C-alpha positions in Angstrom: 134.6 94.4 106.0 134.3 98.2 106.6 131.1 99.3 108.8 131.2 102.2 107.1 130.4 101.1 103.5 126.6 102.5 102.8 124.3 101.5 99.9 122.2 103.6 97.9 119.0 102.7 97.0 117.9 104.5 93.6 114.2 104.8 93.5 112.5 105.6 90.4 109.8 108.3 90.1 106.2 106.5 90.7 104.2 109.3 89.0 103.7 106.8 85.6 102.4 104.1 87.6 100.2 106.7 90.1 98.4 108.5 87.6 98.0 105.1 85.3 96.2 103.5 88.6 94.0 106.5 89.0 93.2 106.8 85.1 92.0 103.0 85.5 89.6 103.3 88.3 87.8 106.8 86.9 87.7 105.3 83.6 85.9 102.0 85.0 83.7 104.3 87.9 82.8 106.8 85.4 81.3 104.3 82.9 79.1 103.4 85.4 78.2 106.8 86.3 77.8 107.6 82.9 75.1 104.4 82.3 77.5 102.5 80.0 77.8 99.5 82.5 75.6 98.9 85.4 76.1 98.3 89.2 79.4 98.7 90.7 80.4 94.8 91.3 83.4 95.1 88.6 84.5 98.3 89.6 85.4 96.8 93.2 88.3 94.9 92.3 89.9 98.1 90.0 88.9 100.7 92.8 91.2 98.2 95.3 93.8 97.4 93.3 94.4 100.2 90.7 92.8 103.2 92.5 94.0 102.2 96.0 97.1 100.1 96.0 98.8 101.3 92.6 98.4 105.0 94.1 99.5 103.7 98.0 102.8 101.9 96.4 103.4 105.5 94.3 102.8 107.4 97.5 105.4 105.3 99.5 107.9 105.6 96.7 107.3 109.5 96.8 108.1 110.0 100.0 111.5 107.9 99.4 111.9 111.1 97.0 111.3 113.7 99.6 108.6 114.6 97.6 105.7 115.6 100.0 103.0 117.0 97.5 103.0 113.7 95.3 103.3 111.5 98.4 100.4 113.0 99.9 98.2 113.2 97.1 98.5 109.8 96.1 98.3 108.3 99.6 95.3 110.2 99.9 93.5 109.4 97.0 94.3 105.8 97.8 93.0 105.7 100.8 89.8 107.3 99.6 89.4 104.4 96.8 89.9 101.5 99.8 87.2 103.7 101.6 84.9 103.6 98.8 85.5 99.9 98.1 84.4 99.4 101.4 81.5 101.7 101.2 79.9 99.8 98.2 80.4 96.6 100.1 78.3 97.5 102.7 75.7 99.3 100.5 75.6 95.7 98.8 75.3 94.0 101.9 78.1 92.1 102.2 78.4 92.8 106.1 74.9 92.3 106.4 71.5 93.7 105.6 71.2 95.4 109.2 74.5 97.4 108.0 73.3 98.3 104.9 70.0 99.1 105.7 71.2 101.9 108.2 73.6 103.3 105.9 73.3 107.2 105.9 74.0 109.0 102.2 74.8 112.1 104.1 77.6 110.8 105.7 79.1 110.2 102.4 78.5 113.7 101.7 80.7 114.9 104.4 83.5 112.8 103.3 83.1 113.9 100.0 83.2 117.7 101.2 86.5 116.8 103.0 87.8 115.4 99.9 86.9 118.5 98.3 88.5 120.9 100.7 91.8 118.7 100.8 91.8 118.8 96.4 91.2 122.6 96.5 94.3 123.1 98.1 96.2 120.5 96.7 94.9 122.1 92.9 97.1 125.2 94.5 100.1 123.0 95.0 99.4 121.5 91.4 100.1 124.9 89.6 103.7 124.8 90.7 104.1 120.8 89.3 102.9 121.2 85.5 99.5 122.2 83.8 98.5 118.6 82.9 98.5 117.8 86.7 96.6 121.2 87.5 93.9 120.1 85.2 93.5 116.6 86.7 93.0 118.5 90.2 90.4 120.7 88.6 88.5 118.1 87.1 88.8 116.2 90.7 87.7 119.4 92.4 84.4 118.9 89.7 84.1 115.5 91.0 83.9 115.8 94.2 81.7 118.7 93.9 79.2 116.8 92.3 79.5 113.8 94.5 79.4 116.2 97.5 76.0 117.6 96.1 74.5 114.5 95.1 75.1 112.8 98.3 73.3 116.0 100.0 70.6 115.5 97.6 71.0 118.9 96.0 70.3 119.2 92.3 70.8 115.4 92.2 70.5 115.0 88.6 72.4 117.7 87.5 75.2 117.0 90.3 75.4 113.4 89.3 76.1 114.5 85.5 78.9 116.7 87.0 80.6 114.0 88.7 80.6 111.6 85.9 81.7 114.0 83.1 84.7 115.3 85.6 85.7 111.6 86.4 85.4 110.6 82.5 88.0 114.0 82.0 90.2 112.7 84.9 90.8 109.6 83.1 91.5 111.1 80.1 94.3 113.7 81.5 95.4 110.9 83.7 96.2 108.5 80.9 98.1 111.4 79.4 99.7 112.4 82.4 100.8 108.8 83.1 102.3 108.3 79.2 104.1 111.7 79.8 105.8 110.7 83.3 107.1 107.5 81.7 108.0 108.3 78.2 109.9 111.7 79.1 112.0 109.9 81.7 112.2 106.8 79.1 113.4 108.9 76.3 115.3 111.3 78.9 113.6 114.3 76.5 110.2 116.3 76.7 108.4 113.5 74.2 105.0 114.6 75.7 104.5 118.2 77.1 102.9 118.6 80.1 103.2 122.3 80.5 105.4 124.6 82.6 104.3 125.9 86.2 102.1 128.7 86.5 105.0 130.2 88.2 102.6 131.9 90.7 103.7 130.8 93.8 107.5 130.2 93.5 
């Protein structure tokens, strides 16, 4: 056997899976924020498996594609949903009443602020990907803006509404983005348009 033989592994574009995971968790989570559903007990599994693991899998495979932007985006938001899942577990006393009683929502505010900063510069990058992705990132900007203000107790009712409607909008746009990524690749043509990059920075 020739030791110089190489095996090439072809990795499919993971965008459809990653956006589907984002769509599902933001739809489920926004239903609670909008008051359509109650509590986070049944949000948790979807946060962990769709919000976190599906996007983490997409991130790992985007790294294989040498897609720094996609890998970083999916990876960062995957770990966000892992962290939110643990946050809800703490808040609900799963790790003990003492830990739950010491929870300071302002610490969440700083975490949300960090993600707001991250999403702001990722939104600039999304401008040179396509317009649907750009709109998704704009929605995420407003989501983290609302979550940050709410956690710091600033205009709580208004900021909560901003976060809720932004999250619902992210879900709808992400379903479309997922469908476009899947069907456009599957049919080898533009089945669902996503809009050309803005062309400002490239």
